[in-house]
FIZAMI-671993 format. One record per residue: x, y, z negated of N, C-alpha, C in turn. Coordinates in steps of 0.2 Angstrom, whole numbers, padded with zeros to 4 digits, always signed. Last residue first. Layout:
// residues N
XYZXYZXYZ...
END
This chain:
// residues 494
+0007-0187+0001+0014-0192+0005+0017-0188+0010-0004-0183-0010+0000-0182-0006+0008-0183-0004-0011-0188-0021-0006-0186-0022-0003-0185-0016-0026-0183-0027-0022-0190-0025-0016-0184-0022-0038-0182-0036-0032-0180-0038-0029-0184-0037-0056-0172-0036-0051-0179-0035-0043-0176-0037-0070-0166-0035-0067-0168-0038-0061-0173-0037-0079-0163-0023-0079-0165-0026-0073-0163-0027-0080-0157-0008-0083-0151-0015-0082-0155-0022-0080-0163+0005-0086-0163+0000-0088-0160-0005-0067-0165+0007-0068-0160+0010-0075-0159+0008-0059-0159-0013-0060-0166-0005-0065-0163+0001-0047-0153-0023-0056-0155-0021-0055-0159-0013-0035-0157-0022-0041-0160-0030-0045-0157-0028-0020-0167-0019-0029-0164-0015-0034-0165-0021-0005-0162-0024-0013-0165-0026-0019-0162-0022+0011-0162-0023+0006-0158-0020+0000-0163-0020+0021-0166-0039+0019-0164-0031+0017-0162-0029+0028-0173-0052+0028-0167-0049+0026-0169-0041+0016-0185-0061+0022-0182-0057+0021-0178-0051+0008-0175-0072+0008-0180-0069+0014-0179-0064+0007-0164-0083+0003-0167-0084+0005-0175-0080+0015-0151-0072+0015-0152-0079+0008-0159-0081+0012-0148-0060+0020-0148-0063+0023-0151-0068+0009-0146-0043+0004-0150-0051+0015-0153-0054-0003-0137-0035+0003-0140-0035+0004-0144-0042-0015-0143-0024-0012-0137-0029-0007-0141-0028-0031-0140-0011-0023-0140-0015-0020-0138-0021-0044-0145-0004-0041-0141-0007-0035-0144-0010-0053-0144+0011-0050-0149+0004-0044-0142+0002-0057-0145+0024-0058-0141+0021-0057-0145+0014-0048-0149+0038-0051-0151+0033-0050-0148+0026-0050-0139+0054-0045-0141+0048-0050-0145+0043-0058-0141+0071-0057-0138+0060-0054-0142+0058-0059-0145+0082-0050-0145+0079-0051-0141+0070-0068-0139+0087-0068-0146+0090-0062-0149+0088-0074-0128+0090-0077-0132+0082-0073-0135+0085-0072-0121+0101-0067-0120+0098-0068-0124+0089-0082-0124+0109-0077-0131+0111-0071-0131+0105-0092-0118+0108-0092-0122+0104-0085-0126+0105-0092-0098+0111-0088-0105+0115-0088-0110+0108-0095-0084+0111-0096-0088+0111-0097-0097+0114-0086-0079+0101-0082-0080+0112-0088-0084+0114-0090-0074+0090-0086-0067+0094-0086-0072+0103-0092-0086+0086-0098-0082+0088-0097-0077+0089-0077-0092+0083-0083-0098+0090-0090-0091+0089-0071-0082+0077-0071-0081+0085-0075-0089+0087-0079-0086+0067-0078-0081+0069-0075-0081+0073-0073-0101+0065-0079-0099+0063-0079-0092+0068-0059-0097+0065-0060-0103+0070-0070-0101+0070-0060-0091+0052-0056-0088+0056-0060-0092+0064-0062-0099+0043-0064-0097+0041-0065-0093+0049-0057-0112+0041-0058-0115+0044-0061-0107+0045-0048-0111+0028-0043-0115+0032-0050-0109+0041-0059-0105+0018-0054-0100+0019-0051-0101+0028-0072-0115+0013-0066-0116+0012-0063-0111+0018-0086-0119+0022-0084-0120+0015-0079-0116+0013-0098-0115+0030-0093-0111+0027-0089-0115+0023-0109-0118+0038-0102-0123+0040-0101-0119+0033-0121-0114+0039-0122-0119+0032-0114-0121+0032-0121-0108+0053-0121-0106+0046-0118-0108+0039-0121-0114+0062-0117-0116+0063-0116-0112+0056-0128-0103+0072-0130-0108+0071-0127-0114+0066-0124-0085+0063-0125-0092+0071-0127-0096+0066-0136-0074+0063-0132-0078+0057-0128-0083+0064-0134-0058+0072-0140-0061+0070-0133-0069+0068-0124-0047+0074-0128-0048+0080-0133-0056+0076-0119-0044+0065-0118-0040+0066-0127-0041+0072-0119-0053+0048-0116-0055+0056-0120-0049+0059-0109-0050+0032-0113-0046+0037-0111-0046+0045-0102-0061+0021-0102-0058+0028-0112-0055+0031-0095-0068+0008-0103-0065+0010-0100-0062+0016-0088-0077-0005-0088-0076+0002-0095-0075+0006-0078-0080-0018-0084-0075-0015-0082-0077-0006-0068-0096-0024-0069-0088-0020-0075-0084-0017-0064-0105-0033-0067-0104-0031-0068-0097-0027-0049-0109-0039-0052-0110-0032-0057-0106-0030-0051-0108-0056-0044-0108-0053-0046-0106-0044-0063-0114-0056-0060-0108-0060-0055-0103-0055-0063-0126-0054-0069-0121-0046-0067-0114-0051-0056-0131-0065-0055-0131-0057-0055-0128-0053-0065-0132-0074-0057-0126-0074-0056-0124-0067-0075-0139-0074-0077-0132-0068-0069-0128-0070-0070-0151-0072-0073-0148-0065-0073-0139-0064-0054-0157-0078-0061-0152-0079-0062-0150-0071-0044-0162-0075-0048-0164-0069-0056-0162-0072-0026-0156-0073-0034-0157-0076-0038-0158-0072-0011-0154-0076-0016-0156-0072-0021-0157-0074-0004-0136-0072-0006-0141-0076-0011-0145-0074-0005-0125-0064+0003-0132-0061+0001-0137-0067-0010-0114-0072-0013-0119-0064-0011-0125-0060-0003-0109-0081-0006-0116-0083-0010-0121-0075+0001-0096-0075+0007-0102-0076+0002-0110-0074-0010-0088-0079-0009-0094-0074-0005-0096-0072-0016-0090-0096-0010-0089-0091-0011-0093-0084-0027-0098-0100-0020-0095-0107-0019-0089-0102-0043-0101-0092-0033-0102-0093-0033-0096-0099-0053-0096-0092-0053-0103-0096-0048-0106-0098-0050-0091-0077-0051-0089-0083-0055-0095-0084-0048-0089-0062-0040-0092-0068-0044-0092-0073-0053-0084-0053-0052-0079-0056-0045-0083-0064-0048-0089-0036-0053-0089-0041-0049-0085-0047-0043-0084-0021-0044-0086-0024-0050-0086-0030-0048-0072-0009-0040-0079-0010-0039-0082-0015-0062-0068-0005-0057-0069-0012-0053-0074-0009-0071-0058+0008-0069-0067+0006-0061-0064+0002-0079-0051+0018-0081-0051+0012-0078-0059+0007-0083-0047+0032-0081-0053+0030-0079-0051+0021-0093-0040+0043-0091-0038+0038-0091-0046+0033-0093-0028+0060-0093-0037+0056-0089-0037+0053-0106-0018+0062-0100-0023+0061-0102-0028+0059-0116-0008+0070-0113-0016+0073-0108-0018+0069-0112+0003+0060-0122-0001+0062-0119-0008+0064-0104+0015+0053-0103+0006+0060-0109+0001+0058-0108+0023+0042-0102+0022+0052-0105+0020+0054-0114+0014+0034-0117+0022+0035-0112+0022+0043-0107+0005+0032-0110+0004+0035-0115+0011+0036-0094+0010+0026-0095+0004+0032-0102+0003+0037-0101+0011+0015-0097+0015+0021-0097+0016+0026-0105+0000+0009-0109+0010+0010-0106+0012+0016-0093-0005+0008-0098-0007+0012-0104-0002+0014-0087+0005-0003-0082+0002+0005-0086-0001+0007-0094+0006-0013-0094+0011-0009-0090+0010-0003-0094-0009-0016-0101-0006-0014-0100+0001-0009-0081-0012-0017-0085-0014-0013-0091-0011-0012-0079-0003-0029-0076+0000-0026-0080-0005-0020-0089-0010-0040-0090-0004-0039-0087-0002-0032-0086-0022-0040-0092-0021-0039-0091-0014-0034-0071-0018-0045-0071-0021-0039-0078-0021-0037-0076-0015-0059-0071-0013-0056-0074-0015-0046-0082-0026-0064-0086-0022-0064-0083-0018-0060-0072-0036-0064-0077-0036-0062-0081-0032-0059-0063-0029-0076-0060-0029-0069-0066-0032-0061-0069-0035-0086-0068-0026-0087-0067-0026-0078-0069-0046-0086-0076-0044-0082-0076-0039-0080-0054-0049-0090-0059-0050-0082-0063-0048-0080-0055-0043-0101-0053-0042-0097-0055-0043-0088-0063-0059-0108-0067-0051-0103-0062-0045-0101-0052-0066-0104-0060-0067-0098-0063-0061-0100-0042-0064-0112-0041-0063-0104-0048-0064-0100-0049-0064-0123-0050-0058-0122-0044-0056-0115-0050-0077-0124-0056-0076-0122-0054-0069-0120-0036-0086-0122-0040-0084-0114-0047-0081-0115-0021-0072-0124-0029-0080-0129-0032-0079-0121-0016-0063-0119-0020-0059-0124-0023-0069-0128-0001-0066-0112-0007-0067-0109-0007-0062-0120+0014-0064-0107+0009-0060-0108+0002-0061-0111+0021-0077-0112+0022-0070-0116+0015-0064-0112+0015-0081-0102+0012-0085-0108+0015-0077-0112+0009-0073-0089+0017-0081-0089+0012-0079-0097+0001-0066-0081+0002-0070-0080+0006-0075-0082-0020-0064-0086-0011-0066-0086-0009-0070-0084-0030-0067-0075-0030-0067-0081-0025-0065-0080-0034-0057-0059-0034-0065-0063-0033-0063-0069-0044-0048-0048-0037-0052-0050-0039-0058-0052-0055-0042-0044-0053-0044-0053-0048-0044-0054-0043-0029-0039-0048-0030-0043-0055-0039-0041-0036-0024-0024-0033-0029-0029-0038-0031-0038-0040-0027-0011-0044-0024-0016-0040-0027-0020-0035-0024+0007-0034-0029+0002-0037-0027-0005-0043-0027+0024-0042-0023+0018-0042-0028+0011-0041-0026+0041-0036-0031+0033-0038-0026+0026-0050-0024+0054-0047-0023+0047-0046-0028+0044-0050-0020+0069-0049-0026+0065-0045-0023+0060-0060-0012+0083-0057-0012+0078-0055-0018+0073-0060-0006+0099-0063-0011+0095-0057-0010+0090-0056+0010+0105-0053+0002+0104-0059+0000+0099-0059+0021+0103-0060+0019+0112-0059+0011+0112-0063+0033+0091-0059+0025+0093-0061+0025+0099-0062+0048+0086-0065+0043+0090-0061+0036+0092-0060+0043+0065-0061+0049+0071-0063+0044+0077-0069+0042+0057-0073+0047+0057-0069+0051+0063-0062+0031+0051-0069+0030+0056-0072+0036+0059-0050+0034+0049-0050+0029+0054-0057+0030+0057-0052+0040+0039-0051+0045+0044-0052+0038+0046-0060+0028+0027-0064+0037+0031-0059+0043+0040-0047+0024+0026-0053+0020+0030-0057+0025+0033-0038+0031+0019-0038+0030+0025-0042+0025+0028-0051+0036+0006-0048+0040+0012-0046+0037+0019-0052+0020+0002-0057+0022+0007-0056+0029+0010-0043+0014-0005-0041+0012+0002-0046+0016+0008-0028+0022-0016-0036+0018-0014-0037+0021-0006-0017+0015-0020-0018+0020-0017-0025+0017-0015+0002+0014-0032-0004+0008-0029-0011+0016-0024+0014+0005-0036+0010+0010-0033+0003+0006-0033+0014-0008-0043+0013-0001-0047+0011+0006-0047+0018-0024-0037+0011-0022-0042+0009-0013-0045+0026-0025-0033+0023-0022-0027+0018-0019-0029+0037-0030-0043+0034-0032-0039+0030-0029-0034+0055-0026-0038+0048-0025-0040+0045-0030-0039+0064-0016-0027+0065-0022-0035+0057-0020-0036+0065-0008-0015+0065-0013-0015+0064-0020-0022+0048+0000-0016+0056-0001-0018+0058-0005-0018+0039+0010-0003+0043+0003-0007+0048+0004-0010+0040+0022+0005+0035+0019-0001+0037+0016-0009+0045+0017+0015+0048+0022+0011+0044+0019+0003+0038+0009+0022+0040+0007+0018+0048+0014+0014+0020+0016+0020+0026+0016+0024+0032+0008+0020+0003+0012+0017+0010+0010+0017+0014+0012+0021-0006+0009+0027-0009+0016+0025+0000+0016+0019-0005+0006+0045-0003+0002+0038-0003+0008+0031-0008-0001+0061-0008+0004+0054-0008+0003+0046-0004-0011+0068-0005-0004+0075-0003+0001+0067+0006-0023+0064-0004-0022+0061+0000-0014+0065+0014-0031+0057+0010-0032+0065+0004-0028+0065+0032-0026+0054+0023-0025+0053+0021-0027+0059+0043-0037+0044+0040-0032+0053+0033-0033+0052+0044-0036+0029+0038-0037+0037+0041-0034+0043+0047-0032+0016+0048-0027+0021+0047-0032+0029+0046-0037+0006+0051-0041+0009+0054-0037+0016+0032-0031+0001+0036-0031-0001+0045-0032+0001+0018-0034+0006+0026-0028+0010+0032-0028+0007+0008-0038-0003+0010-0040+0002+0019-0040+0008+0010-0027-0010+0014-0034-0012+0015-0036-0011+0005-0014-0012+0009-0015-0007+0014-0020-0009-0013-0009-0014-0005-0011-0017-0001-0014-0010-0026-0008-0007-0022-0004-0013-0014-0002-0017-0021-0007+0011-0019-0012+0004-0021-0006-0005-0024-0009+0025-0027-0006+0023-0027-0010+0017-0022-0014+0042-0020-0016+0036-0019-0011+0031-0029-0012+0058-0025-0010+0053-0026-0015+0047-0027-0015+0077-0027-0017+0070-0023-0014+0066-0038-0013+0092-0033-0011+0086-0034-0011+0081-0040-0028+0102-0040-0022+0097-0035-0019+0093-0040-0036+0113-0039-0024+0111-0041-0025+0106-0038-0049+0114-0046-0045+0114-0046-0038+0114-0026-0048+0107-0027-0052+0115-0034-0051+0116-0028-0047+0095-0023-0041+0101-0024-0044+0106-0033-0055+0089-0038-0048+0090-0032-0045+0095-0026-0067+0092-0032-0068+0096-0034-0060+0098-0016-0064+0083-0012-0062+0093-0021-0064+0093-0021-0065+0070-0018-0059+0071-0019-0058+0078-0022-0076+0070-0029-0073+0070-0026-0064+0072-0011-0084+0069-0014-0081+0077-0020-0078+0075+0002-0068+0069+0000-0075+0066-0005-0076+0072+0014-0059+0059+0013-0061+0068+0011-0070+0065+0016-0051+0049+0022-0048+0059+0017-0051+0062+0010-0055+0039+0009-0046+0041+0013-0045+0047+0006-0069+0037+0002-0064+0035+0001-0058+0040+0021-0073+0040+0014-0074+0042+0008-0067+0041+0031-0064+0031+0030-0064+0039+0024-0068+0041+0026-0068+0016+0023-0061+0020+0025-0058+0029+0029-0081+0020+0020-0080+0018+0020-0076+0021+0043-0088+0022+0039-0084+0024+0033-0083+0026+0039-0100+0010+0044-0097+0011+0038-0094+0017+0030-0092-0005+0027-0098+0000+0033-0097+0007+0026-0091-0021+0033-0088-0015+0032-0092-0009+0023-0101-0026+0014-0098-0025+0020-0088-0021+0030-0113-0023+0025-0112-0027+0021-0108-0024+0040-0124-0011+0036-0118-0014+0034-0117-0018+0042-0136-0004+0047-0131-0006+0045-0127-0010+0029-0145-0002+0036-0142-0011+0040-0139-0013+0025-0143+0010+0029-0150+0005+0031-0148+0002+0022-0131+0012+0025-0134+0015+0031-0138+0010+0008-0131+0006+0016-0127+0002+0023-0129+0003+0001-0135+0016+0004-0139+0011+0008-0137+0007-0002-0128+0026+0001-0129+0026+0007-0134+0022-0018-0130+0039-0014-0130+0029-0005-0131+0034-0023-0116+0047-0017-0122+0048-0017-0124+0039-0024-0102+0052-0033-0108+0054-0028-0115+0053-0019-0092+0050-0013-0097+0051-0019-0104+0052-0025-0086+0038-0021-0082+0044-0020-0086+0049-0025-0097+0028-0033-0093+0032-0030-0089+0038-0012-0096+0024-0019-0104+0027-0023-0100+0033-0009-0083+0018-0003-0089+0027-0006-0094+0029-0017-0085+0009-0017-0080+0016-0015-0081+0021-0012-0096+0001-0020-0093+0003-0021-0090+0009-0001-0092-0003-0005-0100-0003-0008-0098+0003-0003-0079-0010+0001-0080+0000+0001-0085+0002-0012-0079-0019-0012-0076-0011-0008-0077-0008-0015-0096-0024-0012-0090-0023-0013-0084-0018-0019-0111-0020-0018-0108-0027-0018-0100-0028-0032-0116-0008-0023-0112-0009-0023-0111-0017-0043-0112-0001-0040-0118+0000-0033-0122-0007-0057-0110-0010-0048-0109-0009-0046-0113-0006-0077-0112-0007-0066-0110-0014-0064-0110-0008-0092-0109-0009-0088-0109-0007-0078-0108-0011-0105-0109-0017-0099-0115-0018-0092-0115-0011-0114-0099-0007-0112-0103-0013-0107-0108-0011-0114-0085+0003-0112-0093+0004-0108-0094-0003-0123-0073+0007-0120-0072+0004-0121-0082+0005-0127-0063+0020-0127-0067+0018-0122-0072+0014-0130-0046+0018-0126-0050+0021-0131-0057+0019-0142-0033+0019-0139-0041+0025-0135-0042+0024-0140-0025+0009-0135-0022+0017-0136-0029+0020-0149-0033+0001-0152-0027+0003-0149-0025+0010-0137-0043-0004-0144-0044+0000-0145-0039+0005-0130-0032-0008-0126-0038-0002-0133-0041+0001-0136-0029-0021-0136-0025-0015-0134-0028-0008-0136-0043-0027-0144-0040-0022-0142-0034-0017-0125-0045-0031-0128-0051-0026-0132-0045-0024-0123-0034-0040-0119-0032-0034-0121-0038-0028-0134-0041-0048-0135-0035-0042-0134-0030-0040-0131-0054-0054-0132-0051-0049-0137-0046-0046-0121-0057-0060-0118-0053-0058-0124-0050-0049-0119-0061-0077-0125-0059-0072-0119-0056-0067-0109-0074-0082-0108-0070-0080-0116-0066-0076-0102-0086-0085-0108-0086-0087-0109-0077-0086-0085-0093-0085-0087-0087-0086-0097-0085-0088-0084-0109-0084-0079-0103-0090-0081-0095-0090-0101-0110-0083-0096-0115-0084-0091-0110-0086-0111-0098-0072-0108-0105-0075-0103-0106-0079-0110-0089-0063-0115-0088-0070-0116-0096-0072-0103-0089-0056-0099-0085-0062-0107-0085-0063-0104-0099-0045-0099-0102-0052-0100-0096-0057-0110-0092-0037-0112-0099-0039-0108-0103-0045-0101-0084-0032-0107-0081-0036-0109-0088-0040-0084-0087-0035-0089-0088-0032-0095-0085-0036-0074-0076-0038-0074-0082-0041-0083-0081-0037-0060-0063-0031-0070-0063-0034-0069-0070-0031-0045-0063-0033-0048-0069-0039-0054-0066-0038-0045-0047-0023-0041-0052-0025-0046-0056-0031-0055-0044-0012-0055-0043-0017-0052-0050-0022-0054-0042+0005-0052-0046+0001-0050-0044-0005-0063-0040+0021-0062-0035+0013-0062-0043+0009-0059-0036+0038-0060-0043+0034-0058-0042+0026-0072-0031+0047-0069-0029+0044-0065-0034+0037-0073-0027+0066-0073-0032+0058-0068-0029+0056-0084-0020+0078-0075-0017+0074-0078-0026+0066-0087-0033+0091-0087-0029+0086-0079-0027+0083-0089-0036+0104-0082-0035+0101-0086-0029+0095-0093-0052+0113-0096-0048+0107-0090-0043+0106-0084-0061+0121-0088-0060+0121-0092-0052+0121-0068-0065+0116-0075-0062+0119-0079-0061+0120-0058-0078+0123-0060-0071+0125-0065-0070+0123-0043-0088+0119-0050-0085+0115-0052-0078+0121-0030-0090+0115-0031-0086+0123-0039-0087+0124-0028-0097+0103-0025-0091+0105-0027-0088+0113-0034-0110+0107-0039-0104+0105-0037-0097+0104-0034-0119+0113-0031-0114+0116-0033-0110+0114-0024-0135+0101-0031-0130+0108-0027-0124+0107-0023-0135+0092-0023-0141+0093-0025-0136+0100-0008-0123+0084-0016-0125+0085-0017-0129+0090+0006-0122+0074+0004-0120+0082-0003-0125+0082+0010-0117+0059+0005-0115+0065+0000-0116+0070+0021-0129+0060+0017-0128+0058+0008-0124+0057+0032-0123+0067+0026-0126+0068+0023-0126+0070+0039-0114+0060+0034-0109+0059+0030-0116+0063+0051-0120+0048+0050-0118+0056+0045-0116+0055+0069-0120+0037+0062-0119+0038+0061-0117+0046+0079-0120+0039+0080-0125+0040+0072-0124+0040+0083-0108+0031+0089-0108+0036+0082-0114+0040+0078-0109+0019+0075-0104+0023+0076-0104+0031+0082-0121+0014+0079-0122+0013+0073-0115+0019+0095-0115+0012+0095-0122+0016+0091-0121+0016+0094-0106+0001+0095-0105+0009+0096-0108+0013+0091-0116-0008+0087-0110-0005+0086-0106-0003+0105-0119-0012+0097-0125-0011+0092-0120-0006+0113-0108-0012+0115-0112-0007+0108-0119-0005+0109-0103-0026+0107-0100-0021+0107-0107-0011+0119-0112-0033+0108-0112-0035+0105-0112-0029+0129-0110-0032+0127-0116-0032+0122-0118-0031+0130-0094-0035+0131-0099-0027+0129-0107-0027+0131-0098-0049+0126-0093-0042+0122-0095-0038+0140-0104-0052+0133-0109-0052+0131-0102-0050+0151-0091-0051+0151-0100-0046+0144-0103-0045+0144-0084-0058+0145-0081-0054+0147-0088-0047+0150-0088-0071+0143-0092-0070+0139-0089-0063+0164-0090-0068+0159-0098-0067+0153-0097-0067+0165-0077-0066+0165-0080-0064+0162-0087-0061+0161-0072-0083+0156-0072-0076+0154-0075-0070+0173-0079-0089+0165-0081-0092+0161-0082-0086+0182-0070-0084+0179-0076-0083+0177-0081-0082+0178-0060-0089+0178-0059-0084+0177-0067-0082+0178-0064-0101+0176-0061-0101+0174-0060-0096+0196-0066-0101+0191-0070-0103+0183-0072-0102+0197-0053-0101+0198-0055-0094+0194-0064-0097+0194-0046-0116+0187-0042-0110+0190-0048-0103+0199-0046-0127+0196-0055-0123+0191-0051-0116+0201-0038-0131+0204-0040-0132+0204-0044-0126+0188-0031-0139+0192-0029-0129+0198-0033-0128+0179-0036-0144+0182-0042-0142+0184-0038-0135+0175-0023-0154+0174-0030-0157+0181-0035-0152+0170-0014-0144+0175-0011-0153+0177-0018-0154+0160-0018-0135+0169-0020-0132+0170-0018-0140+0153-0025-0143+0156-0031-0140+0162-0029-0138+0148-0013-0147+0150-0017-0151+0152-0021-0148+0143-0010-0136+0148-0005-0136+0152-0008-0143+0132-0018-0130+0140-0016-0128+0144-0011-0131+0126-0016-0140+0128-0020-0140+0133-0022-0136+0121-0001-0140+0121-0004-0143+0126-0012-0143+0115-0005-0123+0120+0002-0125+0121+0001-0133+0103-0015-0127+0110-0017-0126+0118-0011-0124+0097-0005-0133+0099-0013-0136+0106-0014-0132+0092+0002-0122+0096+0006-0131+0098+0001-0133+0085-0003-0114+0093+0001-0113+0095+0002-0117+0076-0007-0124+0079-0012-0119+0086-0011-0120+0066+0005-0125+0070+0001-0130+0076-0005-0126+0064+0007-0112+0071+0011-0115+0071+0011-0121+0061+0004-0098+0059-0002-0105+0066+0004-0110+0057+0005-0084+0065+0009-0087+0066+0007-0095+0058-0006-0073+0055-0002-0078+0061+0000-0081+0058-0026-0071+0057-0017-0068+0054-0015-0070+0065-0038-0078+0061-0033-0081+0060-0025-0077+0075-0042-0073+0069-0047-0073+0065-0043-0077+0081-0036-0065+0082-0043-0063+0074-0045-0064+0089-0028-0075+0084-0024-0069+0079-0030-0066+0093-0035-0084+0088-0033-0088+0084-0030-0081+0106-0035-0077+0104-0044-0077+0094-0041-0082+0109-0024-0078+0108-0027-0071+0104-0032-0073+0113-0022-0089+0111-0018-0086+0106-0020-0082+0123-0032-0094+0117-0034-0095+0112-0031-0093+0134-0028-0083+0131-0034-0085+0124-0035-0088+0134-0016-0090+0132-0020-0082+0130-0024-0081+0139-0018-0102+0134-0015-0101+0131-0015-0095+0151-0025-0098+0147-0031-0102+0136-0026-0102+0157-0016-0093+0159-0022-0086+0150-0024-0091+0162-0005-0102+0157-0005-0092+0154-0012-0090+0166-0011-0113+0158-0008-0112+0156-0008-0107+0179-0013-0105+0176-0017-0109+0168-0017-0110+0183-0001-0101+0181-0007-0096+0176-0012-0100+0184+0003-0114+0180+0007-0108+0175+0004-0105+0190+0001-0122+0185+0001-0125+0182+0001-0118+0207+0009-0122+0207+0004-0120+0198+0000-0121+0203+0021-0122+0204+0022-0117+0203+0012-0114+0201+0028-0134+0196+0025-0134+0195+0020-0125+0215+0035-0136+0212+0032-0143+0204+0027-0140+0214+0045-0123+0221+0038-0125+0216+0033-0128+0209+0055-0118+0201+0047-0120+0209+0045-0123+0218+0065-0118+0211+0066-0120+0208+0060-0120+0225+0058-0112+0228+0058-0114+0222+0061-0122+0218+0048-0096+0220+0055-0100+0221+0055-0105+0212+0035-0093+0220+0038-0095+0221+0043-0096+0200+0039-0088+0202+0038-0095+0205+0036-0098+0202+0042-0077+0198+0047-0081+0202+0047-0089+0201+0027-0074+0206+0032-0069+0207+0039-0078+0188+0026-0077+0195+0020-0078+0202+0024-0078+0182+0028-0069+0181+0031-0078+0187+0029-0080+0184+0026-0055+0181+0032-0059+0184+0032-0062+0182+0014-0056+0187+0015-0056+0190+0023-0057+0169+0011-0058+0173+0008-0064+0180+0011-0062+0162+0016-0048+0161+0020-0055+0166+0019-0059+0169+0007-0039+0169+0015-0037+0168+0017-0045+0161-0002-0044+0165-0003-0041+0170+0005-0043+0144+0000-0045+0148-0001-0049+0155-0001-0050+0142+0004-0028+0144+0008-0033+0148+0007-0041+0145-0011-0025+0146-0004-0023+0150+0004-0027+0136-0018-0034+0145-0019-0033+0147-0012-0028+0124-0012-0036+0125-0019-0041+0132-0018-0040+0121-0006-0023+0118-0005-0031+0123-0007-0036+0126-0013-0011+0126-0006-0016+0126-0005-0021+0121-0025-0012+0128-0025-0011+0129-0018-0013+0105-0022-0011+0110-0026-0019+0114-0026-0018+0109-0016-0001+0103-0012-0006+0108-0013-0014+0109-0024+0009+0113-0017+0008+0109-0015+0001+0098-0033+0009+0107-0038+0006+0111-0031+0007+0088-0028+0009+0091-0028+0004+0096-0029+0003+0091-0026+0025+0090-0022+0019+0092-0021+0014+0091-0040+0026+0097-0038+0028+0097-0029+0024+0079-0050+0019+0081-0046+0024+0087-0041+0024+0074-0055+0009+0074-0059+0015+0078-0055+0019+0067-0054-0004+0074-0051-0002+0078-0052+0000+0057-0062-0005+0054-0057-0009+0062-0050-0004+0062-0075-0007+0057-0074+0000+0057-0064-0002+0070-0075-0016+0074-0074-0011+0068-0069-0007+0069-0077-0032+0064-0072-0028+0068-0071-0023+0083-0083-0037+0072-0083-0041+0069-0081-0035+0092-0080-0029+0090-0088-0031+0084-0088-0033+0094-0066-0032+0089-0069-0024+0089-0078-0029+0097-0065-0045+0089-0062-0043+0088-0065-0036+0106-0072-0048+0102-0073-0050+0097-0073-0050+0115-0061-0036+0113-0072-0037+0108-0074-0040+0118-0050-0046+0113-0053-0042+0111-0059-0036+0122-0057-0058+0114-0053-0057+0110-0054-0052+0134-0058-0053+0130-0063-0054+0123-0063-0055+0137-0045-0050+0138-0051-0043+0134-0059-0048+0142-0037-0059+0135-0035-0053+0137-0043-0048+0154-0040-0065+0148-0038-0070+0141-0040-0065+0160-0045-0058+0160-0050-0062+0156-0046-0064+0165-0028-0052+0161-0034-0045+0160-0042-0049+0169-0024-0061+0163-0023-0057+0160-0027-0055+0184-0030-0061+0179-0030-0068+0172-0027-0067+0187-0026-0050+0185-0035-0049+0180-0036-0057+0189-0014-0050+0184-0017-0046+0185-0023-0049+0198-0014-0065+0192-0011-0063+0188-0010-0059+0210-0024-0069+0209-0023-0063+0202-0018-0065+0227-0017-0079+0219-0016-0077+0217-0019-0071+0238-0027-0084+0237-0023-0077+0232-0022-0077+0247-0033-0088+0244-0030-0093+0240-0026-0091+0244-0052-0088+0248-0049-0084+0242-0041-0092+0237-0064-0093+0243-0063-0098+0245-0055-0094+0227-0066-0084+0225-0067-0092+0233-0062-0097+0231-0069-0072+0228-0062-0072+0226-0064-0078+0241-0077-0073+0244-0073-0070+0239-0067-0074+0235-0089-0075+0237-0088-0082+0243-0080-0079+0227-0090-0065+0223-0086-0070+0228-0086-0074+0239-0093-0056+0237-0086-0053+0229-0084-0061+0240-0103-0060+0248-0098-0061+0243-0094-0059+0232-0111-0058+0231-0112-0065+0238-0107-0065+0232-0112-0043+0228-0109-0046+0227-0108-0053+0245-0122-0041+0244-0113-0039+0237-0109-0042+0241-0131-0047+0246-0128-0051+0247-0122-0048+0231-0136-0036+0229-0136-0045+0235-0129-0047+0241-0137-0025+0236-0132-0026+0235-0130-0034
END
C-alpha cells in the first residue's frame, strides 16, 4: 500500500498534466478547515457549509478550470505556465486573509497580489510541491477539526434542566417585560472607585426619578456576553462546559436565541416575544429564531464576520411595536452594544489609559441611549416591568480583553471584569426579596416569583458565584473567583 501511495505521488510530480481542479481545492480547503476549527460555533449550520463549499471550493475550481483553458490560447502562450501557480498562491493567501480579517483591506490584498506574482514567476516549476504542502496542511486541518466536532456531537443540553417545575409557572400579573442589556456596563457602586473613578450621578438620578431601584454590588457570573447570557436565560450554571470553550460557548447562541427556560416560560404565559438588537452578534450562526419578532433578518447578516459592523437603531423598532395595538403581553430582549469593553486583542489596544478614556466616551453614549429608551417606554407603558442589566464588566484596568484569562487577585481588577449594572422598575411595588439580587443566574427566578406570587420557586436558587477560565498564571482550568458573599477567592473547580 505504501508503494502504491508513493507511486501516485511520484506520478503526480512527474506528470506533465495540469490539475486545475486539484490546484483549486488545495488552495481553498485548508483556509476553510482553518476557519471551521477556530470558529466552529459561528458556522455550525448546513447553510454555512454550503456557503464555504461554494466560495472556497466550487467557485475557485470553476475559475481555475476556465482560466487555465483560456491561458492555453496562443495569445497567452508566454504566461501560461505562470497562471495556475499565481491563482493557487493568490487564492490560498486571499482566503486565509478573509478568514483572519473580514473586510476589504486593499493594502493587504495588494501585498498578496504582488507576493503571489513573485512566487508564480520564480517558483512556477514547484507548483505541484506547493500543492503537496497544502494537502499536508489540509490533513493537519482535519486533525484539528476532529476534536471540535467531537465536542459538538457529544455536547448535550441537560445542564439546562430545572430542579423544579418552574417552566410551568403561571403568572398572576402580566405586565410587559423589557429586558434591556447595555453591553459591559459596570455597576454604579464600582464606577466611583477602583480603575474607573467616574461620576455617573446624572444617569443614576434619572433612573431613581423614574422609580427604578438600583442594585449596588451586582455582578455577573461569567466573563463574556455568550457565557453570561446563556446562564442567565437558562437560570443555571454551565461552568463554561467544563472548560471546553471560553467565550464562544458551545451552542450559546442557540440557547439564547432559539430555546431556553426563560423564553419558554414567557411563551407559556401568552407573551409575544421580541428580540431587538443594535448588532446581529447573537445571530451570526443563524440559530432558529425563537422570538416572534426580530429587527434583523438573516438575509442582512454576512456568513463571515463578527456581526459587529451592521448596526441598527433600536428605537424605531420599539416605537413601531408599542404604537401598535397589542392584545398580548409583550416580552422584549433589547441589546445595546455600549459602553462595551476595551480592545479585544493585544494588537489592537492603545494601552489601558487610552482604552479607559474610550470606554468612558462610550459610557456617555450608552447613557443617552438608555435615557431615550426608558423615557419612551415610560411614556407608552406606565405599568412596564423594566430590567436594565449588563452582561459583564468593561475590563477597564486591563490593556486588552484577552487578559481576563490571566490569574489576578486584584479585587478592583476582578470587579472591573465582572461588575454589572442592575436597575429594575417594579410596576406593582418592590418585592420583599428585593435585597437578594446578587448575580444574573437567579434574576429570572426572582422575576417569575414576582409575577406568579409563588415563593416556592426561590427554594432552588443557584449559587451566586462568579467563574472564570484561567489560561495563564495558574494551572489551566475553571476557577471560582468571587464567592456567593462577594469575596475574592481562587478555587479551582474539579
